[in-house]
N, CA, C and O of each residue as an XYZ file, in Angstrom:
868
protein
N      -2.345    -52.546     25.032
C      -2.382    -51.333     24.242
C      -3.312    -51.257     23.279
O      -3.784    -50.154     23.003
N      -3.711    -52.356     22.640
C      -4.627    -52.345     21.554
C      -6.177    -52.006     22.170
O      -7.080    -51.416     21.578
N      -6.197    -52.536     23.473
C      -7.563    -52.313     24.079
C      -7.820    -50.880     24.453
O      -8.892    -50.283     24.358
N      -6.526    -50.364     24.948
C      -6.747    -48.886     25.320
C      -6.991    -47.914     24.164
O      -7.677    -46.895     24.238
N      -6.301    -48.389     23.023
C      -6.706    -47.734     21.652
C      -7.953    -47.787     21.219
O      -8.490    -46.782     20.753
N      -8.539    -48.883     21.306
C      -9.942    -49.196     20.946
C     -11.018    -48.412     21.780
O     -12.058    -47.943     21.318
N     -10.588    -48.346     23.110
C     -11.418    -47.609     24.025
C     -11.468    -46.152     23.782
O     -12.490    -45.478     23.905
N     -10.179    -45.653     23.391
C     -10.053    -44.095     23.098
C     -10.929    -43.959     21.859
O     -11.849    -43.142     21.900
N     -10.739    -44.640     20.830
C     -11.430    -44.392     19.388
C     -12.973    -44.592     19.786
O     -13.769    -43.818     19.254
N     -13.410    -45.451     20.575
C     -14.811    -45.521     20.897
C     -15.384    -44.373     21.439
O     -16.498    -43.961     21.115
N     -14.589    -43.800     22.325
C     -15.075    -42.546     23.066
C     -15.222    -41.329     22.050
O     -16.141    -40.510     22.075
N     -14.195    -41.349     21.181
C     -14.190    -40.343     20.200
C     -15.484    -40.424     19.146
O     -16.143    -39.454     18.770
N     -15.650    -41.566     18.829
C     -16.836    -41.869     17.996
C     -18.093    -41.439     18.712
O     -18.960    -40.813     18.100
N     -18.210    -41.723     19.872
C     -19.493    -41.588     20.722
C     -19.516    -39.983     20.794
O     -20.572    -39.387     20.584
N     -18.527    -39.413     21.045
C     -18.643    -37.944     21.281
C     -18.810    -37.061     20.022
O     -19.048    -35.856     20.107
N     -18.656    -37.807     18.698
C     -18.879    -36.933     17.451
C     -19.815    -37.602     16.602
O     -19.840    -37.348     15.398
N     -20.710    -38.570     17.209
C     -21.625    -39.231     16.454
C     -22.799    -38.300     16.084
O     -23.629    -38.750     15.294
N     -22.950    -37.125     16.539
C     -23.891    -36.191     16.012
C     -23.526    -35.401     14.916
O     -24.368    -34.776     14.272
N     -22.309    -35.384     14.654
C     -21.674    -34.635     13.388
C     -22.000    -35.432     12.209
O     -21.576    -36.580     12.075
N     -22.781    -34.819     11.309
C     -23.149    -35.508     10.097
C     -22.282    -35.279      8.925
O     -21.998    -36.228      8.193
N     -21.870    -34.165      8.707
C     -20.909    -33.739      7.598
C     -19.460    -34.092      7.980
O     -18.828    -33.624      8.926
N     -19.077    -34.933      7.145
C     -17.544    -35.467      7.400
C     -16.549    -35.096      6.253
O     -15.386    -35.489      6.342
N     -16.931    -34.405      5.250
C     -16.312    -34.177      4.073
C     -15.565    -32.777      4.156
O     -16.147    -31.698      4.045
N     -14.210    -32.932      4.363
C     -13.652    -31.561      4.564
C     -13.589    -30.737      3.359
O     -13.283    -29.555      3.519
N     -13.830    -31.169      2.162
C     -13.903    -30.386      0.845
C     -15.210    -29.504      1.103
O     -15.207    -28.382      0.596
N     -16.285    -29.885      1.814
C     -17.352    -29.114      1.850
C     -17.441    -28.185      3.050
O     -18.489    -27.602      3.329
N     -16.270    -28.053      3.787
C     -16.219    -27.048      4.965
C     -16.448    -25.723      4.418
O     -16.181    -25.450      3.248
N     -16.935    -24.903      5.238
C     -17.207    -23.383      4.884
C     -15.833    -22.659      4.734
O     -15.155    -22.527      5.753
N     -15.368    -22.179      3.546
C     -14.222    -21.435      3.479
C     -14.078    -20.285      4.290
O     -15.102    -19.626      4.470
N     -13.019    -19.897      4.824
C     -12.713    -18.674      5.674
C     -11.855    -17.827      4.717
O     -10.854    -18.239      4.132
N     -12.427    -16.468      4.627
C     -11.563    -15.556      3.754
C     -10.678    -14.839      4.809
O     -11.076    -14.231      5.803
N      -9.451    -15.022      4.415
C      -8.290    -14.253      5.261
C      -7.791    -13.216      4.480
O      -7.618    -13.301      3.264
N      -7.546    -12.188      5.200
C      -6.977    -10.914      4.602
C      -5.324    -10.664      5.080
O      -4.907    -10.274      6.171
N      -4.656    -10.993      3.999
C      -3.209    -10.882      4.256
C      -2.674     -9.496      3.733
O      -3.301     -8.704      3.029
N      -1.500     -9.370      4.176
C      -0.621     -8.128      3.693
C      -1.423     -6.866      4.055
O      -1.330     -5.915      3.278
N      -2.151     -6.757      5.080
C      -2.826     -5.697      5.624
C      -1.914     -4.796      6.531
O      -1.277     -5.343      7.431
N      -1.826     -3.494      6.345
C      -0.935     -2.681      7.162
C      -1.589     -2.545      8.578
O      -2.814     -2.604      8.677
N      -0.782     -2.361      9.685
C      -1.254     -1.900     10.868
C      -1.366     -0.451     10.985
O      -0.400      0.269     10.733
N      -2.407     -0.021     11.325
C      -2.475      1.542     11.542
C      -1.527      2.053     12.319
O      -1.519      1.623     13.472
N      -0.638      2.930     12.002
C       0.279      3.630     12.825
C       0.381      5.130     12.490
O       0.203      5.504     11.331
N       0.637      5.913     13.387
C       0.756      7.339     13.203
C       1.837      7.656     12.400
O       1.624      8.460     11.492
N       3.228      7.090     12.567
C       4.099      7.290     11.685
C       5.141      5.945     11.707
O       5.802      5.604     12.688
N       5.125      5.324     10.501
C       5.912      4.035     10.519
C       7.254      4.102     10.922
O       7.723      3.287     11.716
N       8.043      5.212     10.322
C       9.505      5.303     10.526
C       9.703      5.754     12.063
O      10.553      5.157     12.724
N       9.013      6.698     12.603
C       9.114      6.976     13.975
C       8.841      5.822     14.784
O       9.549      5.730     15.787
N       7.941      4.867     14.587
C       7.675      3.813     15.345
C       8.793      2.855     15.372
O       9.200      2.322     16.404
N       9.337      2.634     14.039
C      10.471      1.782     13.834
C      11.644      2.101     14.761
O      12.192      1.237     15.446
N      12.062      3.616     14.743
C      13.171      3.967     15.372
C      12.725      3.674     16.917
O      13.471      2.995     17.624
N      11.632      4.138     17.375
C      11.364      4.007     18.770
C      11.547      2.521     19.207
O      12.070      2.291     20.297
N      11.203      1.668     18.530
C      11.385      0.109     18.874
C      12.710     -0.279     18.757
O      13.084     -1.096     19.599
N      13.559      0.111     17.892
C      14.848     -0.196     17.642
C      15.550      0.380     19.018
O      16.347     -0.362     19.593
N      15.329      1.424     19.450
C      15.997      1.944     20.539
C      15.442      1.304     21.829
O      16.096      1.336     22.872
N      14.310      0.761     21.752
C      13.775     -0.027     23.037
C      14.495     -1.359     23.131
O      14.472     -2.007     24.178
N      15.199     -1.814     21.935
C      16.034     -3.051     22.136
C      17.520     -2.795     22.663
O      18.388     -3.654     22.812
N      17.627     -1.366     22.924
C      19.091     -0.880     23.297
C      19.963     -0.965     22.295
O      21.176     -0.954     22.505
N      19.407     -1.064     21.023
C      20.266     -0.829     19.879
C      20.505      0.652     19.391
O      19.836      1.544     19.911
N      21.417      0.947     18.429
C      21.446      2.410     18.114
C      20.997      2.501     16.749
O      21.097      1.563     15.959
N      20.432      3.781     16.426
C      19.861      3.866     15.055
C      20.131      5.493     14.717
O      20.056      6.398     15.548
N      20.398      5.612     13.568
C      20.548      7.182     13.128
C      19.936      7.233     11.749
O      20.141      6.360     10.905
N      19.094      8.408     11.537
C      18.529      8.703     10.241
C      19.347      9.387      9.504
O      20.019     10.288     10.005
N      19.425      9.072      8.197
C      20.391     10.040      7.296
C      19.863      9.974      5.879
O      19.180      9.017      5.516
N      20.122     10.820      5.201
C      19.851     11.047      3.773
C      20.696     10.160      2.870
O      21.894     10.077      3.142
N      20.254      9.539      1.908
C      21.081      8.595      1.076
C      22.415      9.121      0.656
O      23.394      8.400      0.462
N      22.397     10.396      0.529
C      23.766     10.962      0.022
C      24.814     10.999      1.191
O      25.983     11.288      0.933
N      24.454     10.738      2.346
C      25.334     10.686      3.506
C      25.339      9.368      4.287
O      25.694      9.259      5.460
N      24.898      8.370      3.486
C      24.963      7.033      4.092
C      26.412      6.521      4.440
O      26.686      5.917      5.477
N      27.288      6.833      3.457
C      28.595      6.308      3.664
C      29.300      7.053      4.897
O      30.073      6.435      5.630
N      29.029      8.277      5.074
C      29.513      8.842      6.314
C      28.901      8.334      7.626
O      29.557      8.174      8.655
N      27.584      8.093      7.500
C      26.925      7.593      8.690
C      27.521      6.261      9.124
O      27.711      6.025     10.317
N      27.848      5.295      8.058
C      28.287      4.024      8.352
C      29.634      4.231      9.026
O      29.887      3.602     10.053
N      30.490      5.061      8.513
C      31.842      5.179      9.122
C      31.623      5.693     10.612
O      32.236      5.144     11.528
N      30.822      6.660     10.832
C      30.644      7.157     12.181
C      30.134      6.065     13.049
O      30.549      5.977     14.204
N      29.193      5.158     12.535
C      28.658      4.168     13.289
C      29.724      3.066     13.737
O      29.767      2.647     14.894
N      30.603      2.620     12.695
C      31.660      1.715     13.038
C      32.642      2.278     14.035
O      33.119      1.541     14.898
N      32.981      3.616     13.950
C      33.807      4.278     14.833
C      33.371      4.265     16.333
O      34.132      4.096     17.285
N      31.928      4.485     16.393
C      31.352      4.604     17.698
C      31.281      3.236     18.336
O      31.227      3.135     19.561
N      31.278      2.131     17.504
C      31.168      0.887     18.049
C      32.675      0.406     18.412
O      32.804     -0.684     18.969
N      33.611      1.048     18.165
C      35.098      0.809     18.329
C      35.607     -0.303     17.405
O      36.435     -1.151     17.739
N      34.982     -0.198     16.133
C      35.481     -1.273     15.171
C      36.626     -0.711     14.430
O      36.573      0.438     13.992
N      37.720     -1.511     14.258
C      38.757     -1.180     13.244
C      38.843     -1.998     11.996
O      39.385     -1.613     10.959
N      38.251     -3.189     12.180
C      38.045     -3.984     10.755
C      36.688     -4.270     10.747
O      35.988     -4.350     11.756
N      36.245     -4.455      9.363
C      34.867     -4.708      8.986
C      34.703     -5.514      7.791
O      35.217     -5.128      6.741
N      33.967     -6.713      7.846
C      33.771     -7.600      6.822
C      32.667     -7.123      6.028
O      31.703     -6.616      6.601
N      32.700     -7.230      4.745
C      31.462     -6.792      3.694
C      31.167     -8.042      2.840
O      32.002     -8.892      2.530
N      29.906     -8.034      2.515
C      29.521     -9.017      1.664
C      30.034     -8.670      0.159
O      30.351     -7.502     -0.064
N      30.119     -9.520     -0.760
C      30.656     -9.184     -2.144
C      29.787     -8.301     -2.736
O      30.250     -7.527     -3.574
N      28.428     -8.256     -2.422
C      27.590     -7.357     -3.134
C      27.274     -6.000     -2.326
O      26.278     -5.332     -2.605
N      28.072     -5.672     -1.426
C      28.054     -4.280     -0.769
C      28.172     -3.342     -1.865
O      28.926     -3.548     -2.816
N      27.350     -2.188     -1.738
C      27.504     -1.094     -2.562
C      29.038     -0.417     -2.625
O      29.673     -0.258     -1.582
N      29.483     -0.101     -3.688
C      30.924      0.545     -3.862
C      30.979      1.593     -2.985
O      31.932      1.679     -2.210
N      30.038      2.461     -2.991
C      30.056      3.824     -2.123
C      30.349      3.541     -0.659
O      31.131      4.259     -0.036
N      29.629      2.329     -0.009
C      29.934      2.005      1.230
C      31.344      1.628      1.423
O      32.029      2.154      2.301
N      31.771      0.766      0.654
C      33.161      0.185      0.769
C      34.170      1.362      0.656
O      35.063      1.432      1.501
N      34.097      2.196     -0.230
C      35.017      3.420     -0.397
C      34.954      4.273      0.817
O      35.995      4.757      1.262
N      33.687      4.514      1.443
C      33.553      5.493      2.449
C      34.304      4.888      3.790
O      34.933      5.583      4.588
N      34.131      3.553      3.878
C      34.747      2.772      5.065
C      36.316      2.885      4.923
O      37.034      3.209      5.869
N      36.803      2.578      3.611
C      38.293      2.672      3.434
C      38.759      4.134      3.642
O      39.698      4.367      4.402
N      38.191      5.003      3.056
C      38.524      6.456      3.304
C      38.497      6.952      4.789
O      39.172      7.918      5.144
N      37.637      6.207      5.693
C      37.464      6.490      6.870
C      38.779      5.897      7.898
O      38.855      6.133      9.104
N      39.568      5.246      7.261
C      40.725      4.675      7.713
C      40.466      3.188      8.568
O      41.138      2.758      9.505
N      39.362      2.610      7.974
C      39.081      1.358      8.673
C      39.492      0.191      7.615
O      39.441      0.415      6.405
N      39.843     -0.885      8.061
C      40.155     -1.940      7.165
C      38.898     -2.717      6.771
O      38.072     -3.105      7.598
N      38.809     -2.917      5.465
C      37.709     -3.643      4.997
C      38.122     -4.984      4.442
O      39.065     -5.058      3.654
N      37.448     -6.037      4.826
C      37.779     -7.379      4.487
C      36.610     -7.954      3.671
O      35.475     -7.934      4.147
N      36.845     -8.436      2.523
C      35.967     -9.255      1.652
C      35.682    -10.530      2.249
O      36.555    -11.124      2.881
N      34.570    -10.977      2.102
C      34.200    -12.302      2.524
C      34.521    -13.301      1.407
O      33.758    -13.449      0.451
N      35.629    -13.962      1.542
C      36.092    -14.920      0.630
C      35.870    -16.286      1.365
O      36.849    -16.975      1.655
N      34.706    -16.654      1.643
C      34.296    -17.739      2.284
C      35.248    -17.911      3.486
O      36.001    -18.875      3.621
N      35.136    -16.872      4.351
C      35.897    -16.847      5.522
C      35.485    -17.907      6.560
O      34.283    -18.166      6.614
N      36.376    -18.597      7.447
C      35.989    -19.433      8.363
C      35.359    -18.829      9.543
O      35.510    -17.626      9.754
N      34.620    -19.613     10.378
C      34.200    -18.958     11.471
C      35.078    -18.389     12.423
O      34.757    -17.461     13.166
N      36.249    -18.972     12.403
C      37.388    -18.460     13.327
C      37.860    -17.122     12.754
O      38.131    -16.196     13.518
N      37.963    -17.002     11.460
C      38.362    -15.714     11.018
C      37.403    -14.713     11.070
O      37.757    -13.558     11.308
N      36.128    -15.019     10.864
C      34.942    -14.131     10.989
C      35.140    -13.614     12.533
O      35.218    -12.398     12.709
N      35.216    -14.412     13.546
C      35.232    -14.079     15.004
C      36.340    -13.086     15.453
O      36.303    -12.462     16.514
N      37.385    -13.004     14.472
C      38.430    -12.193     14.696
C      38.223    -10.645     13.984
O      39.050     -9.736     14.046
N      37.227    -10.606     13.465
C      36.846     -9.295     12.777
C      35.910     -8.598     13.525
O      34.912     -9.174     13.958
N      36.136     -7.338     13.740
C      35.324     -6.356     14.625
C      33.935     -6.238     14.408
O      33.142     -6.186     15.348
N      33.540     -6.184     13.028
C      32.181     -5.792     12.665
C      31.910     -6.308     11.310
O      32.792     -6.588     10.498
N      30.521     -6.427     11.090
C      30.018     -6.770      9.737
C      29.042     -5.594      9.294
O      28.247     -5.053     10.062
N      29.206     -5.280      7.990
C      28.237     -4.253      7.429
C      27.466     -4.900      6.351
O      28.063     -5.539      5.485
N      26.208     -4.782      6.340
C      25.218     -5.409      5.476
C      23.966     -4.453      5.063
O      23.707     -3.463      5.746
N      23.274     -4.763      4.021
C      21.966     -4.096      3.757
C      20.982     -4.913      4.386
O      21.371     -5.700      5.249
N      19.583     -4.847      4.050
C      18.569     -5.617      4.759
C      17.631     -5.775      3.645
O      17.830     -5.199      2.575
N      16.512     -6.608      3.869
C      15.428     -6.743      2.851
C      14.256     -6.069      3.250
O      13.707     -5.290      2.470
N      13.729     -6.321      4.589
C      12.377     -5.586      4.874
C      12.474     -5.426      6.505
O      13.157     -6.245      7.120
N      11.865     -4.486      7.135
C      11.957     -4.327      8.391
C      10.391     -3.993      8.931
O       9.560     -3.515      8.159
N      10.133     -4.247     10.108
C       8.889     -4.063     10.755
C       8.832     -2.994     11.854
O       9.492     -3.084     12.890
N       8.054     -2.038     11.587
C       8.051     -0.886     12.690
C       7.444     -1.348     14.043
O       7.981     -1.017     15.100
N       6.373     -2.078     14.009
C       5.601     -2.337     15.187
C       6.479     -3.266     16.037
O       6.318     -3.211     17.256
N       7.290     -4.021     15.588
C       8.287     -4.897     16.440
C       9.727     -4.598     16.407
O      10.550     -5.227     17.072
N      10.053     -3.487     15.507
C      11.447     -3.151     15.544
C      12.292     -4.313     14.956
O      13.445     -4.424     15.373
N      11.856     -5.143     14.076
C      12.447     -6.195     13.637
C      13.055     -5.929     12.124
O      12.391     -5.307     11.295
N      14.308     -6.424     11.842
C      14.879     -6.343     10.613
C      15.005     -7.631      9.937
O      15.600     -8.502     10.570
N      14.606     -7.895      8.892
C      14.830     -9.131      8.010
C      15.761     -9.188      7.079
O      15.819     -8.287      6.243
N      16.638    -10.234      7.056
C      17.551    -10.291      5.963
C      17.238    -11.522      5.237
O      16.826    -12.508      5.847
N      17.419    -11.523      3.902
C      17.273    -12.602      3.158
C      18.534    -13.111      2.341
O      18.512    -13.926      1.419
N      19.543    -12.517      2.823
C      20.920    -12.868      2.479
C      21.145    -12.685      0.975
O      21.783    -13.544      0.366
N      20.705    -11.721      0.408
C      20.963    -11.418     -1.096
C      22.425    -10.743     -1.104
O      23.092    -10.593     -0.081
N      22.814    -10.374     -2.331
C      24.231    -10.043     -2.440
C      24.773     -8.909     -1.539
O      25.956     -8.832     -1.204
N      23.699     -7.938     -1.135
C      24.397     -6.849     -0.283
C      24.245     -7.330      1.169
O      24.360     -6.486      2.058
N      23.992     -8.637      1.494
C      23.759     -9.010      2.869
C      24.761    -10.239      3.133
O      25.198    -10.491      4.256
N      25.048    -10.910      2.087
C      26.109    -12.026      2.294
C      25.457    -13.258      2.846
O      24.250    -13.347      3.073
N      26.342    -14.200      3.043
C      25.663    -15.541      3.672
C      25.496    -15.274      5.271
O      25.960    -14.317      5.891
N      24.792    -16.255      5.742
C      24.214    -16.092      7.021
C      25.338    -16.027      8.017
O      25.269    -15.119      8.844
N      26.347    -16.836      8.066
C      27.399    -16.733      8.933
C      27.994    -15.318      9.139
O      28.352    -14.927     10.250
N      28.077    -14.613      8.082
C      28.562    -13.409      8.049
C      28.014    -12.290      9.156
O      28.644    -11.434      9.778
N      26.718    -12.597      9.158
C      25.802    -11.725     10.099
C      25.498    -12.352     11.514
O      24.737    -11.776     12.292
N      26.084    -13.497     11.817
C      26.039    -14.071     13.111
C      27.210    -14.286     13.965
O      27.070    -14.573     15.153
N      28.516    -14.143     13.337
C      29.684    -14.373     14.039
C      30.207    -13.148     14.690
O      30.397    -13.107     15.905
N      30.474    -12.011     13.786
C      31.054    -10.856     14.268
C      30.275    -10.230     15.430
O      29.064    -10.396     15.575
N      31.052     -9.490     16.259
C      30.400     -8.943     17.596
C      29.569     -7.808     17.348
O      28.663     -7.556     18.142
N      29.773     -7.064     16.303
C      29.006     -5.783     15.952
C      28.425     -5.842     14.397
O      28.967     -6.342     13.411
N      27.199     -5.196     14.498
C      26.569     -5.383     13.104
C      26.106     -3.977     12.779
O      25.394     -3.420     13.615
N      26.413     -3.361     11.703
C      25.910     -2.218     11.085
C      25.120     -2.471     10.047
O      25.636     -2.931      9.029
N      23.859     -2.247     10.094
C      22.769     -2.627      9.110
C      22.121     -1.524      8.509
O      21.525     -0.696      9.198
N      22.195     -1.442      7.224
C      21.512     -0.308      6.560
C      20.153     -0.603      6.055
O      19.967     -1.474      5.206
N      19.189      0.118      6.570
C      17.719     -0.050      6.211
C      17.272      1.088      5.488
O      17.425      2.218      5.950
N      16.672      0.857      4.272
C      16.123      1.873      3.459
C      14.681      2.278      4.026
O      13.961      1.431      4.554
N      14.308      3.583      3.895
C      13.041      3.875      4.496
C      11.905      3.126      3.759
O      10.920      2.722      4.377
N      12.076      2.929      2.290
C      10.888      2.233      1.647
C      10.892      0.957      2.014
O       9.914      0.332      1.604
N      11.762      0.275      2.732
C      11.723     -1.194      3.080
C      11.039     -1.255      4.476
O      10.714     -2.346      4.945
N      10.850     -0.258      5.048
C      10.109     -0.425      6.381
C       8.698     -0.497      6.211
O       8.128      0.363      5.540
N       8.025     -1.504      6.790
C       6.577     -1.641      6.764
C       5.955     -1.678      8.120
O       6.649     -1.751      9.134
N       4.623     -1.628      8.144
C       4.021     -1.547      9.509
C       4.337     -2.750     10.567
O       4.859     -2.626     11.675
N       3.942     -3.792     10.015
C       4.045     -4.997     10.910
C       4.322     -6.393     10.108
O       4.529     -6.426      8.895
N       4.297     -7.480     10.909
C       4.782     -8.811     10.329
C       3.909     -9.254      9.134
O       4.541     -9.756      8.205
N       2.638     -9.164      8.998
C       1.918     -9.482      7.816
C       2.415     -8.803      6.555
O       2.495     -9.498      5.542
N       2.721     -7.659      6.506
C       3.252     -6.824      5.435
C       4.727     -7.338      5.147
O       5.104     -7.376      3.976
N       5.424     -7.665      5.989
C       6.849     -8.121      5.971
C       6.784     -9.376      5.288
O       7.440     -9.558      4.262
N       6.038    -10.262      5.780
C       5.922    -11.657      5.136
C       5.580    -11.720      3.838
O       6.061    -12.543      3.059
N       4.684    -10.807      3.519
C       4.301    -10.672      1.994
C       5.563    -10.364      1.125
O       5.819    -10.990      0.097
N       6.267     -9.431      1.581
C       7.444     -9.003      0.853
C       8.528    -10.016      0.886
O       9.400     -9.939      0.020
N       8.580    -10.935      1.757
C       9.545    -11.960      1.885
C       9.178    -13.260      1.224
O       9.921    -14.239      1.294
N       8.049    -13.267      0.591
C       7.339    -14.400     -0.264
C       8.347    -14.951     -1.175
O       8.725    -16.118     -1.073
N       8.814    -14.099     -2.110
C       9.708    -14.359     -3.294
C      10.934    -14.819     -2.769
O      11.547    -15.676     -3.406
N      11.421    -14.353     -1.634
C      12.835    -14.843     -1.182
C      12.646    -16.332     -0.629
O      13.467    -17.205     -0.911
N      11.585    -16.568      0.130
C      11.286    -17.754      0.785
C      10.946    -18.902     -0.553
O      11.328    -20.072     -0.568
N      10.261    -18.324     -1.463
C      10.057    -19.310     -2.533
C      11.382    -19.615     -3.306
O      11.531    -20.736     -3.793
N      12.339    -18.669     -3.435
C      13.590    -18.886     -3.986
C      14.616    -19.762     -3.065
O      15.754    -20.037     -3.446
N      14.138    -20.119     -1.950
C      14.943    -20.952     -1.030
C      15.791    -20.117     -0.287
O      16.647    -20.736      0.345
N      15.811    -18.844     -0.167
C      16.802    -18.048      0.684
C      16.430    -18.223      2.202
O      15.288    -18.300      2.654
N      17.636    -18.271      2.917
C      17.257    -18.300      4.359
C      16.917    -16.928      4.921
O      17.467    -15.951      4.413
N      16.154    -16.784      5.815
C      15.682    -15.570      6.354
C      16.226    -15.378      7.784
O      16.117    -16.324      8.565
N      16.809    -14.219      8.194
C      17.347    -13.943      9.463
C      16.475    -12.664      9.936
O      16.378    -11.617      9.296
N      15.843    -12.953     11.212
C      15.138    -12.037     11.848
C      15.938    -11.425     13.002
O      16.460    -12.118     13.875
N      16.005    -10.129     12.961
C      16.932     -9.370     14.011
C      16.172     -8.396     14.819
O      15.565     -7.508     14.220
N      16.134     -8.454     16.082
C      15.442     -7.645     16.870
C      16.366     -7.073     17.952
O      16.255     -7.538     19.086
N      17.280     -6.095     17.710
C      18.306     -5.735     18.628
C      19.387     -6.662     18.618
O      19.407     -7.677     17.922
N      20.379     -6.262     19.482
C      21.647     -7.185     19.642
C      21.217     -8.632     20.267
O      20.233     -8.798     20.988
N      22.021     -9.523     19.908
C      21.664    -10.912     20.461
C      21.735    -10.961     21.933
O      22.702    -10.421     22.470
N      20.866    -11.520     22.635
C      20.789    -11.632     24.098
C      19.924    -12.706     24.523
O      18.885    -12.852     23.879
N      20.128    -13.388     25.366
C      19.369    -14.344     26.101
C      19.689    -14.581     27.574
O      20.640    -14.014     28.113
N      18.875    -15.432     28.221
C      19.147    -15.588     29.669
C      19.488    -16.985     30.034
O      18.866    -17.893     29.483
N      20.398    -17.250     30.893
C      20.674    -18.575     31.394
C      19.682    -19.104     32.334
O      18.665    -18.430     32.495
N      19.824    -20.295     33.036
C      18.949    -20.893     33.818
C      18.572    -20.056     34.961
O      17.437    -20.144     35.430
N      19.444    -19.252     35.442
C      19.333    -18.381     36.640
C      18.733    -17.011     36.277
O      18.605    -16.147     37.144
N      18.352    -16.801     34.955
C      17.875    -15.665     34.401
C      18.896    -14.522     34.335
O      18.505    -13.360     34.436
N      20.117    -14.801     34.179
C      21.186    -13.876     34.008
C      21.325    -13.458     32.560
O      21.501    -14.345     31.725
N      21.261    -12.177     32.180
C      21.249    -11.964     30.903
C      22.658    -12.159     30.257
O      23.617    -11.642     30.831
N      22.850    -12.842     29.142
C      23.987    -13.077     28.430
C      23.826    -12.564     26.936
O      22.858    -12.895     26.253
N      24.854    -11.722     26.467
C      24.767    -11.146     25.167
C      25.722    -11.755     24.276
O      26.795    -12.180     24.704
N      25.379    -11.824     23.006
C      26.307    -12.157     21.950
C      26.279    -13.773     21.748
O      27.130    -14.193     20.965
N      25.512    -14.634     22.282
C      25.388    -15.814     22.119
C      24.921    -16.359     20.818
O      25.588    -17.256     20.301
N      23.862    -15.921     20.237
C      23.437    -16.320     19.058
C      23.578    -15.294     17.720
O      23.057    -15.476     16.620
N      24.367    -14.253     18.101
C      24.602    -13.185     16.998
C      25.451    -12.044     17.626
O      25.911    -12.094     18.767
N      25.599    -11.081     16.815
C      26.366     -9.803     17.308
C      25.649     -9.258     18.649
O      24.428     -9.207     18.793
N      26.498     -8.906     19.496
C      26.118     -8.143     20.668
C      25.530     -6.847     20.487
O      24.621     -6.413     21.194
N      26.115     -6.174     19.432
C      25.765     -4.668     19.261
C      25.198     -4.452     17.938
O      25.774     -4.933     16.962
N      24.098     -3.760     17.801
C      23.384     -3.518     16.453
C      23.326     -2.059     16.287
O      22.800     -1.354     17.148
N      23.832     -1.589     15.245
C      23.552     -0.104     14.775
C      22.928     -0.005     13.554
O      23.470     -0.520     12.576
N      21.751      0.642     13.434
C      21.048      0.639     12.334
C      21.334      2.097     11.654
O      21.383      3.151     12.289
N      21.503      1.968     10.318
C      21.482      3.147      9.527
C      20.160      3.244      8.813
O      19.893      2.403      7.954
N      19.178      4.366      9.153
C      17.967      4.422      8.309
C      18.187      5.430      7.220
O      18.385      6.628      7.420
N      18.133      4.807      5.986
C      18.428      5.734      4.941
C      17.211      6.256      4.348
O      16.366      5.497      3.876
N      17.070      7.657      4.350
C      15.810      8.184      3.750
C      16.200      9.059      2.573
O      17.259      9.676      2.460
N      15.158      9.025      1.687
C      15.450      9.823      0.448
C      15.333     11.390      0.722
O      15.540     12.193     -0.187
């Protein structure tokens, strides 16, 4: 083993003997440009198009009608019960209750309890138009991670000002969340995967159905 190692190292040295500068500190720095938006004709239109491409559903609504849009989405998904994080806006909760649906607060519910609930309602942190991806940092309006992974249906409110062009912009907005140690969940449509025979299987790694409420001012 030692002989083989010595032989490999000898070959490496022979191949690099013409390299004189060996101090990494003196390497030429490369200037990187982060947080640069991707040019798009219309960020929100692109976001909607890509959400639909994932076979998810999305509606655009003014902020004054978000509650009604949430109720309509839950009913369209066939949900009768919905779990909400502790920090969910009161207006959302009141709208769902007034719509005749059962609201369940997350009091550290078990996975079995979450699995018996029809849907989850959350906010979001940032979304990417170019990829149609939504990011959660599990702040108070989003709840703990299990909340958004176990129920079969997810209604997610995305504000228009949280939609950016692409991944670099989104990562910049997530910087504080990452530094704070928050988990980040990336959502691109309903959960779907393929088995070894390439048969599509839905709902293995998260909700099968995603309904996005795009809230515009």
